[in-house]
C-alpha positions as CSV (number, residue, x, y, z in Angstrom):
1,M,11.3,-4.9,-4.1
2,T,9.3,-8.2,-4.1
3,G,9.7,-11.0,-6.9
4,H,6.2,-10.2,-7.8
5,D,7.4,-6.4,-8.9
6,I,10.1,-7.6,-10.8
7,S,7.9,-10.2,-13.0
8,A,5.4,-7.4,-13.6
9,Q,8.1,-4.9,-14.6
10,R,9.6,-7.7,-16.8
11,F,5.9,-8.2,-18.2
12,L,5.9,-4.5,-18.9
13,V,9.1,-4.1,-20.7
14,I,8.4,-6.8,-22.8
15,G,5.2,-5.3,-23.5
16,C,6.5,-2.0,-24.7
17,V,9.3,-3.8,-26.9
18,G,6.2,-6.3,-28.5
19,V,4.2,-3.2,-29.3
20,V,7.2,-1.1,-30.8
21,A,8.4,-4.1,-32.9
22,L,4.8,-4.4,-33.9
23,I,4.5,-0.9,-35.0
24,A,7.5,-1.0,-36.9
25,V,6.3,-4.2,-39.0
26,L,3.0,-2.3,-39.9
27,L,5.1,1.0,-41.0
28,V,7.4,-1.7,-43.3
29,V,4.0,-3.2,-44.4
30,A,2.8,0.4,-45.3
31,V,5.9,1.6,-47.1
32,H,6.1,-1.4,-49.4
């Protein structure tokens, strides 16, 4: 596994977390 693969995987994880957080915020706003 090279450094580029690790960077890509890290970026993918951060992206997924960001999307989940965004959806959670939208749900909270929709509820209120």
